[in-house]
N, C-alpha and C positions, 0 to 999 in steps of 0.2 A: 504492501501500499506507499510504502514512502517512495520505493521507486517510479511509482505513477505519479504522483503525487509532482512530485519532481520534475514529469517530463510532460505534465500538463504543463508548468506551472512554465520550462522552458521553452515549449507552443506557446500560451503566452505571448511571453517576452519576445518571441521570433517574429507574428504578426501584431509590437508593437515597432518592432525590431525598423518592418521594411516600410511602417508608418517616417521613421523620426529619419531614416535614414533618406526617404524624399523629401523628406521638407531641407532638412542639412546637404542637400546634396543639390536646390533646388536656391532656397533661401539664405540656408546660417543656417539658419534660423528656427526654431517652431516656438508654431504657436503657444503663448499663452496657456487658450483659452483648450489646447487641448491635453498637455499637463496636467489639464485639471480636472479630463473625461477621467486618461490615466492613473491617474490614483485614484480615485471612487474606486472604480473598476482594480487595481490591486489591494482596497482596503475589503472585498467584496472576497477575495479567491483567501488577503487573513483571516478573513473569520474562516473561512471553510476550512483552514491549518490550526489553522485557534481548537474549532469541530471538534475533527479530527485523530490531530495528535497532541494536545496540550488538555491537561485538566485543573490549573488553576490560571486564571487571568489576567493574576497578576505576575503573575512570577514569566509569560506568555508576553506584555509589553513590557515588565521590563526586560527583557532580550531583543523589542525589537525598539523599544525607545535604543537601548546601549548597539544595537547594532548599528543605528538611523546614527547618533553620535558620532562613533568614530570616521562613516563616510562621511559626514558633514562638516568633518574635521581634516582629513584627508581632501579632499574636494578642495573646500577653502586655502590651503595650502598654493593646489596646484594653478588655482582662478586668483590666484595673489604675486602669484609669478607670472601669469599671462600666458599660460599656456591653454589654461580650457576655459571658455564662457562660462553662462549663466546657464544657459540649456545643456552642456555638455554635465552643467554640474548637478543639476535637476532628475534628469536622466540617473547620473552614478546613483544620487537616493531609492528612485522606481526601481532600481535592478535591484536594489538587496534589497526594498521591501517585497519587494512581485519572491526573491526566490526565498524556500523553506528554510528555516531556523535548521533544521533536524540538520542538512548539509551545509553550513555557515561556522566557520572560526574564523576566530584572526588569522589567522594565516591566511587562509585563502581570500577573504580581506586584501590584504596586503601584497596577496601573489597577483587578481584584477590590476590597482591599481601600478607596481610592479611590470607586469605584462605591457598596459596602459602607453605604462613611460614609455619601454624595446617600440615597440607600433610605431610613437609620437615621435623619438629621436628615428626612427629605420625612414618616417616622412617623410624627414627635411634630410636628410644623408642620398638617398636620392632624390630630390631634389640640388643640390646642391652638387652631385653627380653630374645632373640635366646643363646646370650653368656649367662643369665644366667642357665639356663640348664644340668644337671648332665653332658654332655660330653663335649659341649662347655664350659663350665668351668673351667676341668681340665685342661687343654692348660692354663690359664687364671692365678688359679691359682700356675700354679710352674712357669713362668713367674715372678708375682708379687712377690714368693717367693725369685727370683732369682738376681729381682731388686726390695730390700726392702726399697730402700727410696723413692719412686713412692710416692709421696699424696696422702689421702684419695678422694680429689675430683680426681686428675687425672689417678684416677685410674677408677673410675666412666668413665670419659671422654674417658677413653680407649676402657671398655668398651662398650658405645655409638658409637661410630667413626670407630672404628671396627673388625676383623677377624679373626679366624686361618685360615688356610688351608693349607688344605693337600698340604707338600710336592711331594708329586706323579702330580700334576692337574698344576705342576709348569710350565707342557712343552706348552701350554695355557698363561699365563700369555698377558695379557695387560693390560698397564698402565693407561690406558680410563674407568676402569675397578675398578681395585683397583691397586693400589701405595702397593706395596713387603716396609717394614718396617725396616721388619727388616735381620739377616741377623744366628740369630741367629735359630737353632731346635731345638723343642721341641718336644721329643715321648712324645701322646696323649695315653695311656692301654687302655681306652678305648673304643679310637679305632683301636689300631693298629694299627694307623701312624704318620709318621712325618710330625710335622703342622711346621709350619712361621706365622708371622702376618703381617696383610696387612693392608691397611685405603680403607675401603668398601666404593669404588662410584657409590652410583644409577640410577637409573635414575630417571630423575626426570622431562622427561621430564610425565610420569605419575599423577605426584601430579601437573604438572602444565593443566593439558585437566582435570584433579579433578575442580585442581582452578577454571577453563574456563565455565565450567556445571557449579557450582555452582552461578555463577554474571548470567548465562545466563537465570538461572529458576526463581533465586529471582527477578532476570529487569520483567522479563512476569507476573512472580502472583502477581509481585507489581501495 
């Protein structure tokens, strides 16, 4: 019965993941009203969890609140480090409200955040590698030549977290997807395009889903 409830929770979360994924890929933001409906359905699932597996409601609520406090604390750290946004933090809490307590402990929670951080780093390393390709690297070379006082470490940082976008595409500019950081135009002769520097804002929902899959399958295997 416990594993059946775990799989029901897993299927429930995946249904919401699809909706979260749609909003994050398209808008980089999930509507607040959708979060309200999500939390209401999560509470209903929690009621069934209590009825099936717990006898004392005080103990059940204590465990749930303790888990939420831990997740909220870790989410706030990532938020103040500007790694995640408010929607990502709400999704973290939603996941651990839905995930059954019987399959949760501090190791699982920390493993989730560690896996998420790892995927976050991988996303930006891929961006840095992509920026070192010949066509993409050309705009960075011109930018660094123009800004010769930038240190080596800051150059590495810029290449990892930034990208040059074609100026002609800025009509589709969305601050949630990428943030314009420079008004200077650079002509990339290899692409025959005017470009400007933007800070990228990747869809972190992908890293969140992958991190959850890891802790789910690890818990099943263990």
